[in-house]
All heavy atoms as an XYZ file, in Angstrom:
728
protein
N     -28.614     11.554      3.313
C     -27.744     12.102      2.294
C     -28.459     12.089      0.950
O     -29.063     11.087      0.584
C     -26.500     11.199      2.179
C     -25.220     11.877      2.511
S     -23.779     10.887      2.071
C     -23.300     10.255      3.642
N     -28.346     13.186      0.234
C     -28.924     13.187     -1.105
C     -27.920     12.596     -2.104
O     -26.812     12.223     -1.737
C     -29.372     14.592     -1.516
C     -28.215     15.565     -1.737
O     -27.055     15.125     -1.797
O     -28.482     16.779     -1.853
N     -28.314     12.492     -3.337
C     -27.490     11.856     -4.366
C     -26.143     12.530     -4.578
O     -25.120     11.863     -4.747
N     -26.135     13.845     -4.565
C     -24.879     14.575     -4.774
C     -23.913     14.356     -3.617
O     -22.710     14.188     -3.825
C     -25.153     16.065     -4.969
C     -25.752     16.398     -6.309
C     -25.945     17.888     -6.501
O     -25.176     18.684     -5.924
O     -26.892     18.246     -7.233
N     -24.435     14.388     -2.391
C     -23.580     14.147     -1.217
C     -23.028     12.727     -1.243
O     -21.863     12.493     -0.911
C     -24.368     14.373      0.077
C     -24.692     15.822      0.345
C     -25.597     15.990      1.554
O     -26.467     15.124      1.794
O     -25.414     16.993      2.256
N     -23.878     11.776     -1.622
C     -23.466     10.372     -1.706
C     -22.348     10.205     -2.743
O     -21.347      9.555     -2.495
C     -24.683      9.517     -2.056
C     -24.405      8.066     -2.134
C     -24.437      7.300     -3.262
C     -24.064      7.179     -1.073
N     -24.132      5.999     -2.959
C     -23.904      5.902     -1.614
C     -23.877      7.354      0.294
C     -23.558      4.797     -0.845
C     -23.541      6.245      1.059
C     -23.384      5.000      0.495
N     -22.519     10.819     -3.903
C     -21.511     10.735     -4.963
C     -20.200     11.379     -4.521
O     -19.118     10.846     -4.786
C     -22.027     11.398     -6.239
N     -20.298     12.513     -3.841
C     -19.093     13.193     -3.357
C     -18.352     12.326     -2.340
O     -17.124     12.240     -2.365
C     -19.450     14.543     -2.739
N     -19.094     11.679     -1.455
C     -18.474     10.810     -0.449
C     -17.806      9.615     -1.111
O     -16.694      9.227     -0.728
C     -19.532     10.346      0.565
C     -18.951      9.582      1.723
C     -18.017     10.459      2.534
C     -17.548      9.747      3.774
N     -16.545     10.507      4.507
N     -18.451      9.024     -2.108
C     -17.848      7.901     -2.833
C     -16.573      8.327     -3.551
O     -15.581      7.593     -3.560
C     -18.850      7.308     -3.828
C     -19.949      6.447     -3.243
C     -20.921      6.011     -4.332
C     -19.385      5.236     -2.520
N     -16.596      9.514     -4.159
C     -15.394     10.035     -4.810
C     -14.267     10.212     -3.807
O     -13.116      9.862     -4.077
C     -15.680     11.373     -5.504
C     -16.492     11.218     -6.776
O     -16.580     10.088     -7.302
O     -17.044     12.241     -7.237
N     -14.602     10.749     -2.650
C     -13.616     10.965     -1.586
C     -13.000      9.631     -1.148
O     -11.786      9.512     -0.990
C     -14.295     11.652     -0.406
C     -13.399     11.947      0.764
C     -14.201     12.567      1.908
O     -15.041     13.436      1.656
O     -13.956     12.152      3.058
N     -13.841      8.630     -0.947
C     -13.352      7.313     -0.539
C     -12.521      6.665     -1.635
O     -11.523      5.996     -1.356
C     -14.525      6.405     -0.155
C     -15.260      6.788      1.120
C     -16.515      5.937      1.284
C     -14.352      6.657      2.334
N     -12.925      6.877     -2.878
C     -12.164      6.331     -4.003
C     -10.774      6.917     -4.079
O      -9.793      6.204     -4.308
N     -10.666      8.210     -3.880
C      -9.363      8.873     -3.889
C      -8.499      8.352     -2.745
O      -7.315      8.052     -2.926
C      -9.523     10.408     -3.817
C      -8.199     11.094     -3.556
C     -10.150     10.930     -5.097
N      -9.085      8.214     -1.568
C      -8.338      7.714     -0.406
C      -7.858      6.291     -0.629
O      -6.779      5.910     -0.170
C      -9.195      7.796      0.851
N      -8.629      5.509     -1.358
C      -8.272      4.106     -1.584
C      -7.069      3.948     -2.505
O      -6.407      2.911     -2.471
C      -9.469      3.358     -2.161
N      -6.782      4.964     -3.312
C      -5.644      4.854     -4.226
C      -4.520      5.844     -3.916
O      -3.510      5.853     -4.614
C      -6.087      5.013     -5.698
C      -6.739      6.376     -5.932
C      -7.004      3.887     -6.110
C      -6.986      6.698     -7.384
N      -4.676      6.643     -2.895
C      -3.643      7.614     -2.516
C      -2.501      6.882     -1.807
O      -2.698      6.336     -0.717
C      -4.248      8.664     -1.594
C      -3.256      9.749     -1.208
O      -2.077      9.437     -0.946
O      -3.666     10.914     -1.143
N      -1.301      6.849     -2.401
C      -0.188      6.104     -1.807
C       0.162      6.555     -0.394
O       0.543      5.746      0.451
C       0.984      6.350     -2.754
C       0.389      6.863     -4.002
C      -0.932      7.470     -3.658
N       0.025      7.845     -0.125
C       0.339      8.367      1.205
C      -0.616      7.789      2.250
O      -0.194      7.338      3.316
C       0.282      9.896      1.194
C       0.637     10.520      2.501
N       1.934     10.574      2.972
C      -0.135     11.102      3.444
C       1.933     11.160      4.155
N       0.692     11.487      4.463
N      -1.892      7.819      1.949
C      -2.896      7.279      2.874
C      -2.723      5.769      3.028
O      -2.794      5.236      4.141
C      -4.317      7.631      2.397
C      -4.534      9.147      2.477
C      -5.368      6.884      3.212
C      -5.812      9.627      1.822
N      -2.482      5.095      1.924
C      -2.273      3.644      1.969
C      -1.100      3.317      2.877
O      -1.192      2.443      3.744
C      -2.036      3.075      0.548
C      -3.327      3.168     -0.269
C      -1.531      1.640      0.609
C      -3.142      2.899     -1.743
N       0.023      4.020      2.688
C       1.192      3.709      3.509
C       0.950      4.017      4.980
O       1.413      3.293      5.858
C       2.459      4.406      3.022
C       3.604      3.922      3.850
C       4.233      4.576      4.853
C       4.170      2.610      3.819
N       5.169      3.764      5.434
C       5.158      2.550      4.821
C       3.947      1.483      3.038
C       5.913      1.411      5.063
C       4.704      0.348      3.266
C       5.672      0.326      4.280
N       0.254      5.085      5.280
C      -0.048      5.398      6.683
C      -0.760      4.229      7.349
O      -0.447      3.863      8.489
C      -0.911      6.651      6.790
C      -0.165      7.932      6.535
C      -1.083      9.145      6.612
O      -2.274      9.071      6.299
N      -0.520     10.264      7.033
N      -1.713      3.630      6.659
C      -2.463      2.503      7.214
C      -1.572      1.270      7.352
O      -1.629      0.571      8.367
C      -3.684      2.198      6.349
C      -4.731      3.289      6.429
C      -5.918      3.000      5.542
C      -6.917      4.142      5.634
N      -8.121      3.879      4.876
N      -0.759      1.017      6.333
C       0.143     -0.138      6.376
C       1.159      0.038      7.499
O       1.399     -0.881      8.290
C       0.848     -0.332      5.013
C       1.983     -1.336      5.102
C      -0.165     -0.766      3.957
N       1.742      1.221      7.600
C       2.729      1.485      8.646
C       2.106      1.328     10.036
O       2.717      0.744     10.938
C       3.331      2.877      8.481
C       4.397      3.185      9.529
C       5.019      4.538      9.359
N       3.992      5.556      9.194
C       4.199      6.702      8.582
N       5.361      6.989      8.064
N       3.227      7.584      8.483
N       0.891      1.822     10.217
C       0.209      1.675     11.508
C       0.028      0.200     11.850
O       0.214     -0.205     13.006
C      -1.137      2.388     11.477
N      -0.305     -0.601     10.864
C      -0.465     -2.042     11.106
C       0.875     -2.673     11.463
O       0.937     -3.537     12.345
C      -1.077     -2.718      9.880
C      -1.328     -4.179     10.063
C      -2.407     -4.434     11.118
N      -2.583     -5.858     11.272
C      -2.578     -6.504     12.421
N      -2.480     -5.848     13.560
N      -2.712     -7.796     12.462
N       1.948     -2.262     10.797
C       3.274     -2.785     11.134
C       3.644     -2.441     12.576
O       4.212     -3.264     13.286
C       4.347     -2.240     10.186
C       4.294     -2.800      8.792
C       4.958     -2.153      7.765
C       3.607     -3.958      8.488
C       4.946     -2.656      6.474
C       3.576     -4.477      7.195
C       4.252     -3.817      6.194
N       3.326     -1.242     13.002
C       3.600     -0.826     14.381
C       2.799     -1.701     15.351
O       3.327     -2.157     16.367
C       3.298      0.674     14.578
C       3.335      1.055     16.051
C       4.291      1.523     13.778
N       1.534     -1.945     15.029
C       0.711     -2.825     15.863
C       1.313     -4.227     15.983
O       1.184     -4.877     17.013
C      -0.705     -2.960     15.286
C      -1.560     -1.737     15.416
C      -2.886     -1.889     14.681
O      -3.211     -2.997     14.201
O      -3.599     -0.880     14.576
N       1.961     -4.684     14.908
C       2.572     -6.014     14.890
C       3.977     -6.013     15.490
O       4.665     -7.036     15.456
C       2.628     -6.546     13.452
C       1.293     -6.873     12.802
C       1.477     -7.167     11.313
C       0.629     -8.046     13.511
N       4.419     -4.886     16.026
C       5.749     -4.731     16.621
C       6.886     -5.025     15.641
O       7.910     -5.619     16.001
C       5.901     -5.621     17.869
C       5.027     -5.153     19.015
O       4.863     -3.927     19.167
O       4.493     -6.009     19.742
N       6.706     -4.594     14.401
C       7.769     -4.736     13.409
C       8.872     -3.751     13.781
O       8.605     -2.614     14.168
C       7.238     -4.457     11.985
C       8.359     -4.491     10.963
C       6.145     -5.458     11.630
N      10.109     -4.190     13.683
C      11.258     -3.355     14.000
C      11.212     -2.067     13.175
O      10.910     -2.097     11.972
C      12.545     -4.138     13.700
C      13.770     -3.377     14.098
O      14.132     -3.408     15.295
O      14.388     -2.745     13.205
N      11.497     -0.950     13.812
C      11.451      0.361     13.153
C      12.342      0.406     11.923
O      11.959      0.966     10.888
C      11.866      1.472     14.146
O      11.010      1.405     15.285
C      11.755      2.839     13.513
N      13.511     -0.192     12.003
C      14.420     -0.214     10.853
C      13.772     -0.944      9.672
O      13.862     -0.483      8.533
C      15.739     -0.892     11.229
C      16.732     -0.924     10.101
C      18.023     -1.589     10.514
C      18.950     -1.709      9.327
N      20.163     -2.461      9.655
N      13.112     -2.053      9.944
C      12.445     -2.795      8.873
C      11.301     -1.979      8.273
O      11.092     -1.996      7.055
C      11.931     -4.145      9.381
C      13.051     -5.112      9.700
O      14.149     -4.977      9.118
O      12.834     -6.006     10.531
N      10.572     -1.257      9.123
C       9.497     -0.398      8.614
C      10.073      0.670      7.694
O       9.527      0.938      6.612
C       8.692      0.251      9.764
C       7.928     -0.819     10.546
C       7.731      1.312      9.214
C       7.227     -0.305     11.790
N      11.184      1.267      8.090
C      11.816      2.302      7.253
C      12.308      1.726      5.931
O      12.176      2.363      4.876
C      12.955      2.969      8.012
C      12.536      3.865      9.168
C      13.761      4.355      9.945
C      11.708      5.034      8.684
N      12.867      0.531      5.959
C      13.337     -0.125      4.733
C      12.151     -0.388      3.805
O      12.221     -0.125      2.595
C      14.091     -1.429      5.069
C      15.424     -1.106      5.743
C      14.306     -2.279      3.813
C      16.117     -2.312      6.359
N      11.064     -0.903      4.374
C       9.874     -1.179      3.565
C       9.241      0.110      3.036
O       8.790      0.165      1.893
C       8.857     -1.976      4.385
C       9.268     -3.419      4.691
C       8.365     -4.018      5.762
C       9.271     -4.266      3.442
N       9.239      1.147      3.868
C       8.683      2.432      3.426
C       9.491      2.996      2.264
O       8.931      3.473      1.272
C       8.646      3.428      4.572
C       8.030      4.755      4.192
C       7.800      5.664      5.384
O       8.193      5.340      6.518
O       7.203      6.730      5.169
N      10.809      2.936      2.364
C      11.658      3.416      1.285
C      11.378      2.633     -0.003
O      11.272      3.227     -1.080
C      13.132      3.282      1.685
C      14.059      3.770      0.592
O      14.052      4.987      0.294
O      14.787      2.925      0.018
N      11.242      1.327      0.111
C      10.958      0.495     -1.057
C       9.583      0.821     -1.643
O       9.414      0.857     -2.869
C      11.056     -0.978     -0.685
N       8.603      1.068     -0.776
C       7.269      1.440     -1.239
C       7.326      2.757     -2.012
O       6.776      2.874     -3.110
C       6.309      1.552     -0.049
C       4.917      1.976     -0.429
C       4.035      1.071     -0.992
C       4.487      3.269     -0.206
C       2.743      1.454     -1.334
C       3.200      3.663     -0.541
C       2.326      2.756     -1.109
N       7.999      3.740     -1.457
C       8.111      5.048     -2.113
C       8.820      4.908     -3.456
O       8.382      5.474     -4.465
C       8.830      6.067     -1.202
C       9.168      7.347     -1.955
C       7.978      6.369      0.021
N       9.908      4.143     -3.480
C      10.629      3.933     -4.750
C       9.722      3.265     -5.789
O       9.743      3.630     -6.968
C      11.880      3.104     -4.531
C      12.968      3.849     -3.795
C      14.155      2.911     -3.507
N      15.100      3.530     -2.636
C      16.106      4.306     -3.049
N      16.263      4.535     -4.331
N      16.931      4.837     -2.177
N       8.936      2.280     -5.349
C       8.016      1.603     -6.267
C       6.978      2.571     -6.813
O       6.680      2.570     -8.008
C       7.310      0.439     -5.559
O       8.195     -0.614     -5.294
N       6.427      3.404     -5.934
C       5.405      4.360     -6.362
C       6.002      5.406     -7.296
O       5.439      5.703     -8.354
C       4.726      5.030     -5.142
C       3.855      6.201     -5.564
C       3.913      3.999     -4.364
N       7.164      5.944     -6.940
C       7.786      6.977     -7.770
C       8.188      6.463     -9.149
O       8.137      7.197    -10.129
C       8.999      7.580     -7.060
C       8.690      8.459     -5.850
C       9.983      8.928     -5.195
C       7.806      9.637     -6.219
N       8.576      5.200     -9.215
C       8.959      4.634    -10.515
C       7.755      4.020    -11.226
O       7.905      3.399    -12.273
C      10.068      3.602    -10.345
O       9.612      2.519     -9.566
N       6.574      4.202    -10.649
C       5.309      3.755    -11.219
C       5.305      2.257    -11.526
O       4.833      1.822    -12.573
C       4.960      4.573    -12.458
C       4.786      6.040    -12.140
C       4.470      6.877    -13.358
O       4.542      6.433    -14.484
N       4.131      8.122    -13.115
N       5.830      1.474    -10.593
C       5.821      0.024    -10.731
C       4.446     -0.494    -10.335
O       4.087     -0.481     -9.161
C       6.886     -0.621     -9.840
C       8.295     -0.248    -10.200
C       9.293     -0.743     -9.167
O       8.942     -1.099     -8.065
N      10.547     -0.751     -9.557
N       3.698     -0.982    -11.297
C       2.337     -1.453    -11.027
C       2.317     -2.674    -10.117
O       1.313     -2.954     -9.491
C       1.624     -1.772    -12.337
N       3.446     -3.360    -10.019
C       3.491     -4.566     -9.175
C       4.272     -4.346     -7.881
O       4.495     -5.292     -7.129
C       4.100     -5.724     -9.951
C       5.518     -5.432    -10.434
O       5.997     -4.285    -10.264
O       6.146     -6.348    -10.981
N       4.686     -3.107     -7.615
C       5.493     -2.777     -6.433
C       6.719     -3.686     -6.340
O       7.067     -4.187     -5.275
C       4.655     -2.858     -5.153
C       3.457     -1.920     -5.044
C       2.741     -2.119     -3.709
C       3.862     -0.472     -5.198
N       7.378     -3.906     -7.462
C       8.501     -4.852     -7.543
C       9.606     -4.538     -6.542
O      10.150     -5.456     -5.921
C       9.068     -4.882     -8.957
N       9.946     -3.279     -6.370
C      11.008     -2.931     -5.424
C      10.614     -3.348     -4.012
O      11.410     -3.932     -3.283
C      11.304     -1.418     -5.468
O      11.722     -1.068     -6.791
C      12.393     -1.040     -4.495
N       9.371     -3.087     -3.659
C       8.896     -3.443     -2.322
C       8.909     -4.957     -2.121
O       9.395     -5.449     -1.105
C       7.488     -2.892     -2.093
C       6.845     -3.185     -0.744
C       7.683     -2.623      0.395
C       5.440     -2.628     -0.691
N       8.403     -5.693     -3.068
C       8.356     -7.149     -2.906
C       9.756     -7.748     -2.936
O      10.018     -8.740     -2.253
C       7.448     -7.814     -3.956
O       7.843     -7.415     -5.260
C       6.000     -7.422     -3.738
N      10.662     -7.157     -3.693
C      12.048     -7.646     -3.729
C      12.728     -7.411     -2.372
O      13.395     -8.297     -1.842
C      12.819     -6.960     -4.854
C      14.199     -7.532     -5.079
C      14.907     -6.955     -6.301
N      14.902     -5.504     -6.383
C      14.170     -4.794     -7.230
N      13.352     -5.378     -8.070
N      14.239     -3.481     -7.237
N      12.545     -6.256     -1.794
C      13.128     -5.929     -0.486
C      12.568     -6.853      0.588
O      13.271     -7.247      1.515
C      12.866     -4.449     -0.125
C      13.658     -3.529     -1.036
C      13.172     -4.151      1.329
C      15.160     -3.644     -0.943
N      11.322     -7.223      0.457
C      10.682     -8.094      1.442
C      11.460     -9.393      1.624
O      11.547     -9.916      2.726
C       9.244     -8.395      1.011
C       8.384     -9.176      1.973
C       8.228     -8.412      3.282
C       7.028     -9.460      1.366
N      12.077     -9.876      0.557
C      12.814    -11.136      0.656
C      14.185    -10.966      1.306
O      14.842    -11.960      1.619
C      12.964    -11.761     -0.730
O      13.771    -10.949     -1.549
N      14.599     -9.734      1.538
C      15.934     -9.504      2.101
C      15.927     -9.162      3.591
O      16.981     -9.046      4.193
C      16.668     -8.363      1.360
O      15.992     -7.128      1.611
C      16.752     -8.634     -0.126
N      14.732     -8.982      4.163
C      14.662     -8.651      5.583
C      13.937     -9.756      6.331
O      13.173    -10.517      5.750
C      13.986     -7.278      5.830
C      12.564     -7.259      5.286
C      14.808     -6.152      5.243
C      11.813     -5.983      5.596
N      14.182     -9.810      7.620
C      13.613    -10.863      8.456
C      12.339    -10.355      9.132
O      12.400     -9.720     10.177
C      14.641    -11.319      9.496
C      14.149    -12.486     10.302
O      13.303    -13.252      9.855
N      14.683    -12.637     11.502
N      11.204    -10.621      8.489
C       9.910    -10.241      9.052
C       9.009    -11.469      9.065
O       9.242    -12.431      8.349
C       9.244     -9.095      8.254
C      10.012     -7.799      8.418
C       9.091     -9.455      6.794
N       7.981    -11.399      9.871
C       7.077    -12.516     10.029
C       6.097    -12.670      8.879
O       5.996    -11.814      7.997
N       5.343    -13.759      8.918
C       4.383    -14.031      7.848
C       3.260    -12.995      7.762
O       2.728    -12.752      6.675
C       3.837    -15.418      8.190
C       4.180    -15.645      9.621
C       5.385    -14.819      9.911
N       2.909    -12.372      8.881
C       1.868    -11.333      8.847
C       2.311    -10.146      7.991
O       1.541     -9.619      7.195
C       1.533    -10.841     10.258
C       0.792    -11.870     11.087
O       0.243    -12.817     10.499
O       0.773    -11.721     12.320
N       3.561     -9.745      8.179
C       4.093     -8.614      7.410
C       4.178     -8.989      5.939
O       3.799     -8.209      5.062
C       5.473     -8.175      7.951
C       6.098     -7.127      7.054
C       5.319     -7.648      9.373
N       4.642    -10.186      5.657
C       4.728    -10.661      4.266
C       3.341    -10.660      3.619
O       3.185    -10.244      2.468
C       5.359    -12.031      4.196
C       6.821    -12.015      4.581
C       7.483    -13.380      4.451
N       8.824    -13.317      4.983
C       9.857    -12.733      4.393
N       9.685    -12.155      3.227
N      11.051    -12.712      4.956
N       2.345    -11.116      4.359
C       0.979    -11.157      3.829
C       0.456     -9.751      3.548
O      -0.216     -9.527      2.532
C       0.057    -11.880      4.798
N       0.763     -8.809      4.418
C       0.327     -7.418      4.215
C       0.952     -6.862      2.940
O       0.273     -6.252      2.113
C       0.676     -6.539      5.431
C      -0.200     -6.942      6.622
C       0.512     -5.048      5.111
C       0.245     -6.345      7.946
N       2.253     -7.070      2.769
C       2.939     -6.546      1.575
C       2.414     -7.223      0.311
O       2.171     -6.562     -0.704
C       4.465     -6.711      1.713
C       5.162     -6.364      0.402
C       4.989     -5.827      2.841
N       2.214     -8.521      0.370
C       1.687     -9.227     -0.801
C       0.275     -8.754     -1.129
O      -0.074     -8.582     -2.293
C       1.735    -10.733     -0.579
C       3.156    -11.258     -0.583
C       3.280    -12.687     -0.062
O       2.342    -13.231      0.505
N       4.440    -13.275     -0.246
N      -0.538     -8.533     -0.105
C      -1.881     -8.008     -0.320
C      -1.851     -6.605     -0.892
O      -2.647     -6.256     -1.772
N      -0.920     -5.803     -0.399
C      -0.765     -4.443     -0.904
C      -0.389     -4.473     -2.377
O      -0.983     -3.759     -3.194
C       0.304     -3.709     -0.090
C       0.640     -2.282     -0.481
C      -0.586     -1.392     -0.357
C       1.764     -1.761      0.405
N       0.562     -5.311     -2.738
C       0.981     -5.420     -4.136
C      -0.180     -5.904     -5.006
O      -0.410     -5.377     -6.098
C       2.172     -6.360     -4.256
N      -0.934     -6.867     -4.507
C      -2.080     -7.382     -5.264
C      -3.130     -6.300     -5.482
O      -3.691     -6.173     -6.571
C      -2.716     -8.562     -4.542
O      -1.813     -9.638     -4.464
N      -3.398     -5.523     -4.449
C      -4.415     -4.485     -4.579
C      -3.961     -3.378     -5.536
O      -4.772     -2.826     -6.270
C      -4.789     -3.902     -3.221
O      -3.708     -3.207     -2.647
N      -2.669     -3.089     -5.546
C      -2.149     -2.070     -6.460
C      -2.251     -2.569     -7.899
O      -2.635     -1.828     -8.803
C      -0.696     -1.688     -6.096
C      -0.062     -0.843     -7.182
C      -0.673     -0.952     -4.772
N      -1.926     -3.843     -8.112
C      -2.045     -4.417     -9.453
C      -3.503     -4.379     -9.906
O      -3.817     -3.983    -11.026
C      -1.496     -5.863     -9.482
C       0.014     -5.850     -9.300
C      -1.874     -6.563    -10.791
C       0.624     -7.217     -9.055
N      -4.415     -4.776     -9.017
C      -5.843     -4.754     -9.347
C      -6.302     -3.345     -9.693
O      -6.999     -3.138    -10.678
C      -6.666     -5.316     -8.174
C      -8.139     -5.290     -8.426
C      -8.722     -6.212     -9.265
C      -8.936     -4.338     -7.817
C     -10.091     -6.198     -9.514
C     -10.295     -4.303     -8.039
C     -10.879     -5.236     -8.891
N      -5.889     -2.373     -8.884
C      -6.288     -0.984     -9.126
C      -5.750     -0.503    -10.484
O      -6.434      0.205    -11.215
C      -5.798     -0.077     -8.013
N      -4.528     -0.925    -10.834
C      -3.942     -0.521    -12.110
C      -4.721     -1.128    -13.276
O      -4.982     -0.458    -14.272
C      -2.480     -0.951    -12.165
N      -5.123     -2.382    -13.118
C      -5.871     -3.047    -14.183
C      -7.256     -2.412    -14.332
O      -7.688     -2.088    -15.426
C      -6.002     -4.564    -13.901
C      -4.629     -5.228    -14.040
C      -6.998     -5.211    -14.843
C      -4.576     -6.651    -13.539
N      -7.943     -2.246    -13.230
C      -9.299     -1.677    -13.262
C      -9.259     -0.236    -13.740
O     -10.118      0.190    -14.511
C      -9.953     -1.787    -11.863
C     -11.253     -0.995    -11.823
C     -10.207     -3.236    -11.517
N      -8.254      0.492    -13.329
C      -8.162      1.896    -13.719
C      -7.867      2.095    -15.193
O      -8.130      3.155    -15.732
N      -7.363      1.064    -15.873
C      -6.994      1.213    -17.277
C      -7.970      0.522    -18.223
O      -7.690      0.381    -19.400
C      -5.597      0.659    -17.511
C      -4.523      1.485    -16.860
N      -4.758      2.544    -16.027
C      -3.190      1.407    -16.935
C      -3.615      3.068    -15.614
N      -2.648      2.386    -16.151
N      -9.109      0.045    -17.706
C     -10.058     -0.627    -18.597
C     -11.103      0.327    -19.089
O     -11.301      1.382    -18.602
C     -10.743     -1.822    -17.886
O     -11.399     -1.337    -16.725
C      -9.742     -2.897    -17.573
């Protein structure tokens, strides 16, 4: 790969890393792998979308909903990691 192709690929990966749609697809796939109840996935997806649409840098709606449903520690860790990565991206993107 030459320099231009390399830069284009990095740009593509950067966009994918912050695209909420792509992020949720990966998170949802992991929830399915963990056998999370479909209703819980839908509740979390709705909360994620609401957080993104209201531009909550900390995904507050999503993390608040997490405390109201019965999911395992793996799911909680995924959501907490997702919120942390979104906060980090917001901080880095604004410096």
